[in-house]
C-alpha positions in Angstrom: -4.7 -10.2 -19.3 -4.3 -12.8 -16.5 -5.7 -11.5 -13.2 -1.7 -11.1 -12.0 -1.0 -8.7 -15.0 -4.0 -6.3 -14.7 -3.3 -6.7 -10.7 0.1 -5.0 -11.6 -1.2 -2.6 -14.2 -3.8 -0.8 -12.3 -1.7 -1.3 -9.1 -4.5 -3.5 -7.1 -4.1 -6.8 -5.3 -5.4 -9.5 -7.2 -7.5 -10.3 -3.9 -9.5 -6.8 -4.7 -10.2 -7.7 -7.8 -11.8 -11.0 -7.2 -13.3 -9.4 -4.4 -14.6 -6.9 -7.5 -15.7 -9.8 -9.4 -17.8 -11.2 -6.2 -19.7 -8.2 -5.7 -20.5 -8.4 -9.6 -18.4 -4.6 -10.0 -15.9 -6.5 -13.1 -16.7 -9.5 -14.8 -13.5 -11.6 -17.0 -14.0 -14.4 -19.0 -12.6 -18.2 -18.4 -10.1 -20.0 -20.1 -11.1 -24.1 -20.1 -8.5 -24.1 -17.5 -10.2 -22.0 -15.7 -8.1 -19.1 -15.6 -9.5 -15.1 -15.4 -8.9 -13.0 -18.8 -9.7 -9.4 -18.4 -8.8 -7.1 -21.2 -7.1 -3.9 -21.4 -10.4 -1.8 -20.8 -10.8 -3.4 -17.3 -7.2 -2.1 -15.6 -9.8 1.9 -16.6 -12.6 0.0 -14.9 -10.5 -1.1 -12.1 -9.0 2.8 -11.5 -12.5 3.8 -11.9 -13.9 1.5 -9.2 -10.7 2.6 -6.9 -11.9 6.3 -6.8 -15.1 5.8 -6.1 -14.4 3.5 -3.1 -11.4 6.3 -2.2 -14.9 8.4 -2.4 -16.1 6.7 0.2 -18.5 4.9 -1.7 -19.7 0.8 -1.1 -19.3 -1.7 -3.7 -22.9 -1.8 -3.0 -23.4 1.7 -4.0 -20.5 1.8 -6.9 -22.6 -1.2 -7.8 -25.8 1.1 -8.5 -23.8 3.9 -10.5 -21.9 1.4 -12.7 -24.7 1.6 -15.4 -23.3 5.4 -15.8 -20.6 3.9 -17.3 -21.5 0.7 -19.0 -24.7 2.4 -20.7 -24.2 6.0 -20.8 -27.5 7.8 -21.3 -29.0 10.9 -19.5 -31.4 8.5 -17.5 -28.4 6.6 -16.5 -26.1 9.7 -15.4 -29.4 11.2 -13.5 -29.4 8.1 -11.4 -26.0 8.3 -10.5 -26.1 12.1 -9.9 -28.9 11.3 -7.6 -27.1 8.3 -6.3 -23.6 10.0 -5.6 -26.0 13.3 -4.0 -27.5 10.2 -1.6 -24.7 9.2 -0.4 -23.1 12.6 0.1 -25.8 13.9 2.0 -25.6 10.7 4.3 -21.5 11.8 4.4 -22.2 15.2 5.5 -24.6 14.1 8.1 -22.4 11.1 9.5 -19.6 14.2 9.9 -22.1 16.1 12.0 -22.5 13.3 14.1 -19.2 13.0 14.6 -18.8 16.7 15.4 -21.3 16.4 18.3 -20.0 13.2 19.6 -16.6 14.6 20.0 -18.1 18.1 21.2 -19.8 15.8 24.1 -16.5 14.4 24.8 -14.9 17.7 24.8 -17.1 18.7 27.3 -16.3 15.6 29.8 -13.2 16.0 29.5 -13.0 19.3 30.4 -15.2 18.2 33.7 -12.7 16.1 34.2 -10.6 18.4 34.6 -12.0 20.6 36.6 -12.5 17.8 38.8 -8.6 16.9 39.1 -7.5 19.9 39.5 -9.4 19.9 43.3 -8.3 16.5 43.9 -4.1 17.7 43.4 -5.1 21.0 45.7 -6.7 18.9 48.4 -4.5 19.5 51.4 -2.6 16.0 52.6 -4.0 14.9 56.0 
């Protein structure tokens, strides 16, 4: 199938498919005129890539776990699991950092509110 059909069947844009190829996540064969051609299995692959992106993984990380899909084995499965756990730990730390930042902002807002109350209660001259 050509790129437009894959895009329609997978529910993604043609631009996304080109990006996936650029990143090494998806491959195609080329016709003599240079048109990309894909197989039915590529519809599933694009769905998998989309689920990985939805889970917050970068294209680099997805590429690192693809051997688990392309050549399933205990080794590739263990490597993919380890990489996903690392990514989850990174996200957990990022969330904690965002919460700390939000809490700091909340403290500044509270100070500002208290200060504004003193301004509104100041006697008119």
